[in-house]
Backbone as JSON, one array per atom type, in Angstrom:
{
  "sequence": "MEAKKPISNQQTLKFFEDFIRKNETQDFILKSRKIFGIPSVGIPFEKEDKQVIEDPRMFGGFRYIPERLFKVIGKSREEIGYKPYDACENFVKKQKIHSRTIVCMLRLYLIFNQTISTEIFFDEPENDLMWMQHLPSELSAFTKDSKEELLYLYEYMESIAKKYPIVLYINPHASRRQISDFISTNWSYIQEHKTDKQPNFNKVRTKKNLAVNDFIYEHRHLPLKEIGSLGIIKFGNSFPDQGNIGKILSLERKNRK",
  "N": [[35.88, 132.84, 17.84], [35.32, 131.44, 21.01], [36.97, 128.59, 22.26], [35.4, 125.52, 23.12], [35.24, 124.42, 26.46], [36.25, 121.54, 28.32], [33.93, 119.77, 30.45], [35.11, 118.64, 32.59], [36.97, 120.45, 33.45], [35.74, 122.04, 35.32], [35.74, 120.73, 37.72], [38.02, 121.05, 39.34], [37.76, 123.61, 40.38], [35.5, 123.26, 42.02], [36.55, 121.38, 43.76], [38.54, 122.91, 44.95], [37.06, 124.8, 46.39], [36.16, 123.3, 48.51], [38.59, 122.45, 49.57], [39.78, 124.83, 50.48], [38.4, 125.37, 52.75], [39.3, 123.79, 54.77], [40.76, 123.38, 58.0], [43.56, 123.25, 58.24], [44.39, 124.37, 55.82], [43.4, 126.98, 56.05], [44.9, 127.83, 58.25], [47.43, 127.77, 57.11], [47.16, 129.81, 55.19], [46.76, 132.15, 56.8], [49.16, 132.2, 58.32], [51.06, 132.37, 56.26], [50.43, 134.83, 55.06], [51.18, 136.51, 57.12], [53.93, 136.0, 57.24], [54.82, 136.91, 54.7], [53.98, 139.5, 54.77], [51.55, 140.24, 53.76], [48.34, 141.78, 53.87], [45.98, 140.69, 56.39], [43.48, 140.19, 55.36], [43.97, 140.05, 52.72], [44.35, 141.68, 49.46], [42.32, 143.9, 47.4], [40.77, 142.45, 44.49], [41.39, 143.47, 41.33], [40.36, 144.94, 38.14], [42.53, 144.95, 36.38], [44.02, 142.8, 37.3], [42.41, 140.64, 36.63], [42.51, 140.81, 33.85], [45.18, 140.18, 33.29], [45.38, 137.53, 34.29], [43.53, 136.21, 32.71], [44.66, 136.28, 30.25], [45.75, 134.3, 27.68], [48.44, 134.11, 26.95], [49.79, 134.41, 29.28], [49.44, 132.12, 30.62], [47.46, 131.74, 32.66], [48.52, 133.5, 34.47], [50.49, 132.31, 36.09], [52.56, 132.71, 37.98], [51.89, 135.17, 38.8], [52.06, 138.26, 40.51], [50.63, 141.15, 41.67], [51.93, 144.43, 41.05], [51.29, 146.45, 42.88], [51.1, 145.16, 45.31], [53.64, 144.9, 46.35], [54.2, 147.45, 47.18], [52.47, 147.66, 49.29], [53.44, 145.75, 51.13], [55.98, 146.66, 51.48], [58.33, 145.69, 50.32], [60.6, 144.74, 47.69], [60.07, 143.33, 44.36], [62.21, 141.7, 43.75], [63.09, 140.93, 46.27], [60.96, 139.4, 47.23], [60.42, 137.56, 45.16], [59.7, 134.29, 43.93], [58.67, 133.22, 46.2], [56.01, 133.16, 47.5], [54.59, 131.51, 45.67], [56.15, 129.18, 45.74], [55.82, 128.45, 48.42], [53.09, 127.82, 48.48], [53.06, 125.7, 46.66], [54.63, 123.78, 48.01], [52.99, 123.35, 50.24], [50.64, 122.29, 49.1], [51.65, 119.94, 47.98], [52.32, 118.65, 50.32], [49.84, 118.0, 51.21], [49.38, 115.89, 49.64], [48.42, 116.33, 47.08], [48.52, 116.58, 43.67], [48.62, 119.06, 41.68], [48.87, 121.63, 39.5], [47.09, 123.63, 39.04], [45.62, 123.91, 41.44], [47.67, 124.82, 43.08], [48.18, 127.31, 41.88], [45.68, 128.6, 42.21], [45.54, 128.65, 44.99], [47.64, 130.37, 45.61], [46.68, 132.73, 44.46], [44.44, 133.05, 46.07], [45.72, 133.48, 48.47], [46.76, 136.0, 48.05], [44.52, 137.61, 47.23], [42.37, 136.86, 48.78], [40.08, 135.54, 47.9], [38.29, 133.16, 45.88], [39.51, 132.72, 42.74], [37.94, 132.25, 39.9], [38.51, 132.18, 37.24], [39.59, 130.98, 33.99], [42.34, 128.74, 33.92], [45.15, 128.68, 32.0], [47.05, 126.38, 29.99], [49.95, 125.14, 28.22], [49.26, 122.88, 26.93], [46.39, 120.73, 26.34], [44.9, 120.32, 29.37], [43.76, 119.27, 32.58], [42.8, 118.53, 35.99], [41.84, 115.97, 35.81], [42.33, 114.92, 33.33], [44.86, 114.76, 30.73], [46.43, 115.79, 27.82], [48.98, 114.99, 25.6], [51.54, 115.45, 23.09], [53.26, 112.83, 22.16], [55.71, 112.32, 20.61], [56.88, 114.89, 20.66], [57.38, 115.22, 23.37], [59.27, 113.18, 23.83], [61.34, 114.06, 22.23], [62.75, 115.86, 23.69], [64.61, 114.52, 25.09], [67.55, 112.4, 25.12], [68.65, 109.21, 24.12], [71.23, 108.5, 24.53], [72.21, 109.54, 26.83], [72.6, 108.77, 30.14], [71.81, 110.21, 32.34], [69.73, 111.83, 31.36], [67.92, 109.85, 30.6], [67.32, 108.8, 33.08], [66.1, 111.02, 34.21], [63.91, 111.18, 32.5], [62.57, 108.85, 33.22], [61.9, 109.46, 35.91], [60.29, 111.65, 35.45], [58.13, 110.5, 34.01], [57.26, 108.75, 35.97], [56.32, 110.51, 37.94], [54.14, 111.62, 36.6], [52.57, 109.35, 36.33], [51.58, 108.95, 38.89], [49.45, 110.64, 39.16], [48.0, 110.4, 36.78], [47.32, 107.45, 36.09], [46.34, 105.9, 34.01], [46.88, 105.53, 30.59], [46.07, 106.64, 27.35], [46.75, 105.92, 24.12], [46.53, 107.53, 21.1], [45.86, 107.21, 17.71], [45.88, 109.68, 15.31], [44.23, 109.27, 13.12], [42.06, 107.92, 13.99], [38.55, 107.97, 14.55], [36.28, 110.26, 16.25], [34.09, 108.9, 17.25], [35.05, 106.27, 17.32], [37.07, 106.48, 19.24], [35.6, 107.25, 21.5], [33.97, 104.98, 21.76], [35.91, 103.03, 22.27], [36.9, 103.82, 24.78], [34.56, 103.61, 26.3], [34.02, 100.85, 26.05], [36.17, 99.8, 27.41], [35.92, 100.7, 29.97], [35.77, 99.44, 32.48], [38.37, 98.6, 32.88], [39.67, 101.0, 33.4], [38.41, 101.74, 35.78], [39.34, 99.79, 37.51], [41.77, 100.65, 38.41], [41.54, 102.61, 40.29], [42.54, 104.3, 43.25], [42.92, 105.08, 46.75], [44.98, 106.78, 47.09], [45.01, 108.72, 45.22], [43.75, 111.99, 44.89], [40.26, 112.62, 44.89], [38.82, 114.42, 42.62], [36.26, 114.61, 41.8], [34.68, 114.17, 43.94], [32.99, 116.23, 45.4], [31.15, 118.93, 46.94], [28.03, 120.73, 46.34], [27.7, 124.28, 45.61], [25.6, 125.39, 47.05], [25.23, 123.59, 49.16], [27.73, 123.89, 50.37], [27.55, 126.55, 51.23], [25.46, 126.4, 53.1], [26.57, 124.57, 54.93], [28.83, 126.02, 55.71], [27.6, 128.14, 57.03], [26.37, 126.83, 59.19], [28.65, 125.81, 60.48], [30.02, 128.17, 61.15], [28.33, 129.15, 63.08], [28.54, 127.4, 65.14], [28.88, 127.66, 67.88], [26.46, 128.19, 68.93], [23.25, 127.02, 70.28], [21.66, 124.14, 68.74], [18.99, 124.51, 68.03], [18.78, 127.28, 67.83], [20.56, 127.77, 65.75], [19.15, 126.54, 63.7], [16.87, 128.22, 63.54], [17.99, 130.69, 62.74], [19.09, 129.85, 60.34], [16.85, 129.2, 58.77], [15.78, 131.74, 58.39], [17.76, 132.83, 56.75], [18.15, 130.94, 54.63], [15.69, 129.81, 54.06], [12.86, 127.48, 54.28], [13.96, 125.08, 53.52], [16.18, 124.61, 54.95], [18.29, 122.5, 56.96], [16.97, 120.31, 59.58], [17.16, 120.1, 63.25], [18.36, 117.63, 63.9], [19.79, 116.95, 61.56], [21.42, 119.16, 61.42], [23.16, 118.73, 63.53], [24.49, 116.44, 62.55], [25.72, 117.5, 60.28], [27.45, 119.36, 61.46], [29.18, 117.62, 62.79], [30.34, 116.26, 60.62], [31.52, 118.42, 59.29], [33.48, 119.25, 61.11], [35.13, 117.06, 60.93], [35.78, 117.04, 58.15], [37.15, 119.46, 57.88], [39.44, 118.98, 59.16]],
  "CA": [[34.97, 132.07, 18.68], [36.01, 130.81, 22.12], [36.95, 127.13, 22.23], [34.61, 124.9, 24.18], [36.08, 123.84, 27.51], [35.7, 120.28, 28.86], [33.22, 119.91, 31.72], [36.02, 118.19, 33.65], [37.7, 121.61, 33.94], [35.01, 122.66, 36.42], [35.87, 119.96, 38.95], [39.08, 121.59, 40.19], [37.18, 124.75, 41.1], [34.65, 122.72, 43.07], [37.45, 120.74, 44.71], [39.24, 123.97, 45.67], [36.11, 125.41, 47.32], [36.17, 122.41, 49.68], [39.96, 122.44, 50.07], [40.09, 126.09, 51.14], [37.67, 125.42, 54.02], [39.94, 122.94, 55.77], [41.46, 124.14, 59.04], [44.99, 123.32, 57.94], [44.57, 125.32, 54.72], [43.17, 128.32, 56.6], [46.07, 128.14, 59.09], [48.53, 128.06, 56.19], [46.9, 131.12, 54.6], [47.0, 133.2, 57.79], [50.59, 132.22, 58.65], [51.81, 132.82, 55.09], [50.22, 136.27, 54.92], [51.99, 137.16, 58.15], [55.34, 135.85, 56.84], [55.12, 137.74, 53.53], [53.54, 140.88, 54.99], [50.29, 140.48, 53.05], [47.27, 142.05, 54.83], [45.28, 139.48, 56.84], [42.3, 139.98, 54.51], [44.41, 140.14, 51.33], [44.14, 142.97, 48.8], [41.21, 143.8, 46.45], [41.0, 141.9, 43.15], [41.05, 144.56, 40.41], [40.14, 144.62, 36.73], [43.83, 144.68, 35.75], [44.42, 141.44, 37.69], [41.59, 139.73, 35.83], [42.99, 140.87, 32.48], [46.44, 139.43, 33.21], [45.15, 136.11, 34.53], [42.75, 135.64, 31.61], [45.46, 136.36, 29.02], [46.32, 132.97, 27.39], [49.9, 134.19, 26.85], [50.32, 134.4, 30.64], [49.14, 130.79, 31.19], [46.75, 131.89, 33.92], [49.29, 134.3, 35.41], [50.86, 131.27, 37.04], [53.35, 133.27, 39.08], [51.53, 136.59, 38.83], [51.88, 139.02, 41.74], [50.44, 142.55, 41.25], [52.97, 145.36, 41.48], [50.86, 147.25, 44.04], [51.27, 144.39, 46.54], [54.98, 145.17, 46.88], [54.13, 148.73, 47.88], [51.75, 147.4, 50.54], [54.27, 145.0, 52.08], [57.23, 147.38, 51.68], [59.46, 144.93, 49.82], [60.67, 144.74, 46.22], [59.79, 142.06, 43.68], [63.42, 140.88, 43.85], [63.15, 140.37, 47.63], [59.9, 138.39, 47.39], [60.63, 136.52, 44.15], [58.63, 133.3, 43.77], [58.46, 132.59, 47.5], [54.61, 132.8, 47.75], [54.22, 130.36, 44.84], [56.86, 128.0, 46.26], [55.19, 128.07, 49.69], [51.82, 127.16, 48.14], [53.38, 124.43, 46.01], [55.06, 122.85, 49.05], [51.84, 123.02, 51.08], [49.75, 121.42, 48.33], [52.31, 118.62, 47.9], [52.23, 118.06, 51.65], [48.49, 117.44, 51.29], [49.37, 114.79, 48.67], [47.64, 116.75, 45.92], [49.39, 116.93, 42.55], [47.8, 119.91, 40.82], [49.41, 122.97, 39.26], [45.97, 124.56, 39.11], [45.34, 124.15, 42.85], [48.76, 125.67, 43.57], [47.96, 128.66, 41.35], [44.49, 129.15, 42.85], [45.86, 128.9, 46.39], [48.46, 131.59, 45.65], [45.78, 133.86, 44.2], [43.63, 133.22, 47.27], [46.63, 134.05, 49.46], [46.91, 137.44, 47.75], [43.27, 138.34, 47.07], [41.38, 136.39, 49.75], [38.87, 135.06, 47.24], [38.52, 132.14, 44.86], [39.53, 133.27, 41.39], [37.37, 131.14, 39.11], [38.8, 132.35, 35.82], [40.25, 129.83, 33.37], [43.8, 128.61, 34.02], [45.6, 128.18, 30.7], [48.28, 125.61, 29.91], [50.42, 125.04, 26.84], [48.67, 121.66, 26.38], [45.07, 120.46, 26.95], [45.17, 119.7, 30.67], [43.1, 119.61, 33.83], [43.2, 117.58, 37.02], [41.31, 114.64, 35.52], [42.88, 114.44, 32.06], [45.98, 115.53, 30.18], [46.74, 115.34, 26.47], [50.32, 115.37, 25.16], [52.05, 114.91, 21.82], [54.35, 111.99, 22.65], [57.0, 112.56, 19.93], [57.44, 116.16, 21.14], [57.9, 114.98, 24.71], [60.48, 112.35, 23.74], [62.4, 114.78, 21.53], [63.5, 116.65, 24.66], [65.57, 113.63, 25.74], [68.39, 111.61, 24.24], [68.89, 107.86, 24.67], [72.66, 108.33, 24.76], [72.57, 110.12, 28.13], [72.0, 108.05, 31.27], [71.19, 111.21, 33.21], [68.47, 112.22, 30.74], [67.02, 108.69, 30.68], [66.87, 108.73, 34.46], [65.15, 112.12, 34.38], [62.7, 110.79, 31.77], [61.86, 107.87, 34.06], [61.34, 110.17, 37.06], [59.23, 112.49, 34.9], [56.99, 109.63, 33.73], [56.81, 108.22, 37.25], [55.54, 111.56, 38.6], [52.87, 111.72, 35.87], [51.79, 108.13, 36.6], [50.93, 109.05, 40.2], [48.19, 111.38, 39.0], [47.29, 109.87, 35.6], [47.82, 106.09, 35.94], [45.85, 105.28, 32.77], [47.32, 106.26, 29.39], [45.39, 106.26, 26.12], [47.51, 106.32, 22.95], [45.55, 107.74, 20.03], [46.27, 107.46, 16.33], [45.04, 110.8, 14.84], [43.27, 108.85, 12.09], [40.88, 107.35, 14.65], [37.42, 108.91, 14.59], [35.79, 110.59, 17.59], [33.2, 107.81, 17.66], [35.88, 105.1, 17.64], [37.75, 106.76, 20.51], [34.57, 107.21, 22.55], [33.56, 103.58, 21.91], [37.02, 102.3, 22.87], [36.91, 104.17, 26.2], [33.35, 103.03, 26.89], [34.17, 99.4, 26.09], [37.22, 99.44, 28.36], [35.72, 101.51, 31.18], [36.06, 98.62, 33.67], [39.83, 98.6, 33.05], [40.0, 102.28, 34.03], [37.91, 101.72, 37.15], [40.14, 98.85, 38.31], [43.0, 101.29, 38.87], [41.25, 103.66, 41.28], [43.12, 104.08, 44.56], [42.7, 106.17, 47.7], [46.15, 107.66, 47.07], [44.73, 109.8, 44.27], [42.64, 112.83, 45.34], [39.07, 112.49, 44.06], [38.35, 115.75, 42.26], [34.81, 114.55, 41.54], [33.97, 114.03, 45.22], [32.85, 117.59, 45.91], [29.78, 119.32, 47.27], [27.51, 121.86, 45.57], [27.9, 125.58, 46.25], [24.53, 125.61, 48.01], [25.57, 122.79, 50.34], [28.87, 124.52, 51.02], [27.09, 127.76, 51.9], [24.69, 125.97, 54.27], [27.51, 123.98, 55.87], [29.64, 127.11, 56.25], [26.75, 128.89, 57.97], [26.22, 126.0, 60.4], [29.95, 125.73, 61.15], [30.32, 129.49, 61.71], [27.46, 129.38, 64.24], [28.62, 126.17, 65.95], [28.86, 127.99, 69.31], [25.05, 128.4, 69.34], [22.43, 125.79, 70.37], [21.19, 123.67, 67.44], [17.69, 125.12, 67.76], [19.0, 128.67, 67.4], [21.17, 127.71, 64.41], [18.05, 126.23, 62.79], [16.02, 129.41, 63.37], [18.74, 131.66, 61.93], [19.26, 129.27, 59.01], [15.58, 129.33, 58.04], [15.69, 133.15, 58.0], [18.71, 133.1, 55.67], [18.06, 130.02, 53.48], [14.33, 129.35, 53.83], [12.4, 126.27, 54.96], [14.74, 123.9, 53.1], [17.34, 124.49, 55.85], [18.23, 121.24, 57.71], [16.41, 120.33, 60.93], [18.17, 120.02, 64.31], [19.08, 116.36, 63.79], [20.74, 117.03, 60.45], [22.4, 120.2, 61.76], [24.15, 118.05, 64.36], [25.28, 115.56, 61.69], [26.54, 118.36, 59.43], [28.51, 119.89, 62.31], [30.13, 116.53, 63.04], [31.05, 116.03, 59.37], [32.35, 119.59, 58.99], [34.67, 119.2, 61.98], [35.98, 116.01, 60.39], [36.26, 117.46, 56.85], [38.08, 120.59, 57.99], [40.71, 118.48, 59.68]],
  "C": [[35.75, 131.31, 19.76], [35.86, 129.3, 22.06], [36.14, 126.59, 23.4], [35.52, 124.21, 25.18], [35.44, 122.55, 28.02], [35.01, 120.51, 30.2], [34.11, 119.47, 32.88], [36.85, 119.34, 34.22], [37.06, 122.2, 35.19], [35.28, 121.96, 37.75], [36.94, 120.5, 39.89], [38.57, 122.76, 41.0], [36.32, 124.28, 42.26], [35.5, 122.08, 44.17], [38.13, 121.8, 45.59], [38.34, 124.63, 46.72], [36.04, 124.6, 48.61], [37.53, 122.48, 50.37], [40.26, 123.68, 50.91], [39.4, 126.21, 52.5], [38.33, 124.59, 55.13], [40.76, 123.79, 56.74], [42.94, 124.32, 58.72], [45.28, 124.31, 56.82], [44.4, 126.75, 55.22], [44.35, 128.75, 57.48], [47.26, 128.52, 58.21], [48.38, 129.46, 55.6], [47.25, 132.23, 55.57], [48.48, 133.33, 58.14], [51.42, 132.77, 57.49], [51.64, 134.32, 54.87], [51.07, 137.05, 55.93], [53.47, 137.13, 57.77], [55.7, 136.82, 55.72], [54.66, 139.19, 53.68], [52.28, 141.24, 54.24], [49.21, 140.78, 54.1], [46.47, 140.8, 55.16], [44.05, 139.18, 56.02], [42.66, 140.09, 53.03], [44.26, 141.55, 50.79], [43.01, 142.81, 47.78], [41.64, 143.24, 45.09], [40.48, 142.91, 42.13], [40.88, 144.05, 38.98], [41.44, 144.25, 36.04], [44.34, 143.28, 36.09], [43.7, 140.42, 36.83], [42.1, 139.67, 34.39], [44.27, 140.06, 32.31], [46.19, 137.94, 33.31], [44.41, 135.46, 33.37], [43.49, 135.69, 30.27], [46.12, 135.0, 28.76], [47.84, 132.96, 27.32], [50.56, 134.13, 28.22], [50.11, 133.05, 31.33], [48.51, 130.92, 32.58], [47.51, 132.72, 34.94], [49.87, 133.43, 36.5], [51.67, 131.79, 38.22], [53.05, 134.76, 39.26], [51.38, 137.14, 40.25], [51.75, 140.47, 41.34], [51.49, 143.48, 41.85], [52.58, 146.13, 42.74], [51.02, 146.5, 45.36], [52.62, 144.69, 47.18], [55.02, 146.49, 47.63], [53.46, 148.55, 49.24], [52.66, 146.73, 51.57], [55.64, 145.64, 52.3], [58.47, 146.62, 51.27], [59.43, 144.9, 48.3], [60.32, 143.36, 45.67], [61.0, 141.12, 43.79], [63.52, 140.22, 45.22], [62.14, 139.24, 47.82], [60.09, 137.23, 46.41], [59.43, 135.6, 44.0], [58.27, 132.62, 45.09], [56.98, 132.25, 47.79], [54.16, 131.58, 46.95], [54.86, 129.09, 45.38], [56.23, 127.51, 47.56], [53.89, 127.33, 49.44], [52.06, 125.8, 47.52], [53.78, 123.39, 47.05], [53.9, 122.41, 49.93], [50.92, 122.04, 50.38], [50.34, 120.02, 48.21], [52.23, 117.89, 49.22], [50.85, 117.43, 51.87], [48.29, 116.27, 50.32], [48.44, 115.07, 47.48], [48.61, 117.2, 44.83], [48.56, 117.73, 41.55], [48.41, 121.29, 40.7], [48.3, 124.01, 39.41], [45.63, 124.91, 40.56], [46.41, 125.05, 43.45], [48.53, 127.12, 43.15], [46.77, 129.32, 42.05], [44.74, 129.48, 44.32], [46.7, 130.17, 46.53], [47.61, 132.83, 45.41], [44.88, 134.13, 45.4], [44.46, 133.87, 48.39], [46.73, 135.57, 49.29], [45.58, 138.18, 47.83], [42.15, 137.93, 48.03], [40.04, 136.03, 49.1], [39.25, 134.02, 46.19], [38.43, 132.78, 43.49], [39.13, 132.15, 40.44], [37.64, 131.25, 37.62], [39.57, 131.14, 35.29], [41.76, 129.88, 33.57], [44.3, 127.97, 32.73], [46.91, 127.4, 30.82], [48.7, 125.55, 28.44], [49.94, 123.77, 26.16], [47.29, 121.49, 27.0], [45.25, 119.7, 28.26], [44.19, 120.18, 31.73], [43.43, 118.52, 34.83], [42.63, 116.18, 36.83], [41.91, 114.05, 34.25], [43.99, 115.35, 31.56], [46.32, 114.94, 28.82], [48.11, 115.88, 26.05], [50.61, 114.8, 23.78], [53.32, 114.16, 22.16], [55.69, 112.22, 21.93], [57.68, 113.85, 20.4], [58.06, 116.0, 22.52], [59.23, 114.22, 24.66], [61.64, 113.09, 23.09], [63.26, 115.62, 22.48], [64.59, 115.83, 25.36], [66.41, 112.9, 24.69], [68.7, 110.27, 24.89], [70.35, 107.61, 24.98], [73.12, 108.87, 26.12], [71.84, 109.38, 29.25], [71.26, 109.02, 32.19], [69.82, 111.61, 32.66], [67.46, 111.08, 30.79], [66.47, 108.52, 32.09], [65.84, 109.82, 34.74], [63.83, 111.8, 33.7], [61.88, 109.81, 32.59], [61.18, 108.58, 35.24], [60.17, 111.05, 36.64], [57.97, 111.66, 34.66], [56.4, 109.04, 35.02], [55.93, 109.23, 37.99], [54.18, 111.73, 37.93], [51.96, 110.54, 36.22], [51.07, 108.17, 37.94], [49.56, 109.71, 40.08], [47.34, 110.82, 37.86], [47.78, 108.45, 35.32], [47.38, 105.39, 34.66], [46.25, 106.15, 31.58], [46.56, 105.73, 28.18], [46.21, 106.8, 24.94], [46.56, 106.38, 21.75], [46.24, 107.98, 18.68], [45.35, 108.56, 15.8], [44.04, 110.43, 13.76], [42.02, 108.21, 12.7], [39.78, 108.41, 14.72], [37.02, 109.17, 16.04], [34.9, 109.46, 18.13], [34.0, 106.57, 18.06], [36.59, 105.28, 18.98], [36.77, 106.64, 21.67], [34.14, 105.76, 22.83], [34.65, 102.76, 22.6], [37.07, 102.55, 24.38], [35.73, 103.52, 26.92], [33.49, 101.52, 27.07], [35.17, 98.95, 27.16], [37.12, 100.22, 29.68], [36.06, 100.73, 32.46], [37.57, 98.58, 33.94], [40.28, 99.88, 33.75], [39.61, 102.26, 35.5], [38.73, 100.83, 38.07], [41.35, 99.53, 38.96], [42.74, 102.5, 39.78], [41.94, 103.31, 42.6], [42.82, 105.28, 45.45], [43.86, 107.16, 47.72], [45.94, 108.85, 46.14], [43.57, 110.65, 44.79], [41.47, 112.75, 44.37], [38.49, 113.87, 43.78], [36.84, 115.77, 41.98], [34.0, 114.45, 42.83], [33.88, 115.39, 45.89], [31.38, 117.91, 46.13], [29.34, 120.53, 46.44], [27.74, 123.15, 46.34], [26.85, 125.84, 47.31], [24.81, 124.84, 49.3], [26.73, 123.38, 51.1], [28.45, 125.74, 51.81], [26.32, 127.42, 53.17], [25.63, 125.42, 55.34], [28.41, 125.03, 56.51], [28.86, 127.88, 57.32], [26.62, 128.12, 59.28], [27.53, 125.96, 61.19], [30.3, 127.06, 61.82], [29.5, 129.8, 62.96], [27.47, 128.19, 65.2], [28.59, 126.42, 67.45], [27.45, 128.17, 69.85], [24.34, 127.05, 69.5], [21.88, 125.42, 69.0], [19.87, 124.33, 67.05], [17.85, 126.54, 67.23], [19.64, 128.72, 66.02], [20.08, 127.46, 63.38], [17.18, 127.44, 62.5], [16.72, 130.44, 62.48], [18.9, 131.17, 60.49], [18.01, 129.4, 58.16], [15.39, 130.77, 57.55], [16.56, 133.43, 56.78], [18.46, 132.25, 54.42], [16.65, 129.53, 53.18], [14.03, 128.03, 54.52], [13.14, 124.99, 54.56], [15.96, 123.69, 54.0], [17.19, 123.23, 56.7], [17.59, 121.39, 59.1], [17.52, 120.1, 61.95], [19.01, 118.74, 64.22], [20.15, 116.41, 62.72], [21.8, 118.11, 60.69], [23.53, 119.58, 62.58], [25.06, 117.16, 63.53], [26.24, 116.38, 60.81], [27.71, 118.94, 60.22], [29.6, 118.85, 62.54], [30.99, 116.28, 61.79], [31.99, 117.2, 59.03], [33.61, 119.6, 59.84], [35.66, 118.17, 61.44], [36.6, 116.45, 59.06], [37.33, 118.54, 56.94], [39.39, 120.2, 58.63], [41.49, 117.73, 58.6]]
}
């Protein structure tokens, strides 16, 4: 029986759908494909790709590149190495987003030109809103007798704190109800530590809104009245009126920057 996944796992996918629409992200994709010799529209996503990425032993195929891509670009795996992954990782960090999942999804988008919504597996329960670790196991990798290791431990914890500033230490003997009650009772403490420096993975739009906004943005060269007429044909009478079309265009230009 497949384990139930937290609803928080879905937020990264929604966040990515917005992220991939930004002008800077699209520019990065086109330039990177040119650098690595990947076709401008990517390559088709096949059944074998899905099988590899969904295999828990591959941890979401974190650095997966299909063998057939090397034939297309005329270079060996040794020549390409992890360069596409590293390029995506550097770009995501430049956007001040700390997310292994976003890096992985961006690399897959770079190759396949589509959002791969399959589950990304990790060796621990983790997503972009929460992360669960076994503290003794983490500490066992370091020794207090080495200044270098203690410094690395500090840097490691400091990097985690940027994304997960609130830590909850749980005694395994605590009940689910007690844990839930403790979080609920101390919710104000969690909220006090929100900052604009942390990307808000919950601040995302619905797929329907994204589709409507994409349609309006793609037809931005047309008069608002004509966009409205075409939109009604495609989406029905719920399509925004001319006033709202103008507002959406303004917001889309801002969001994509």
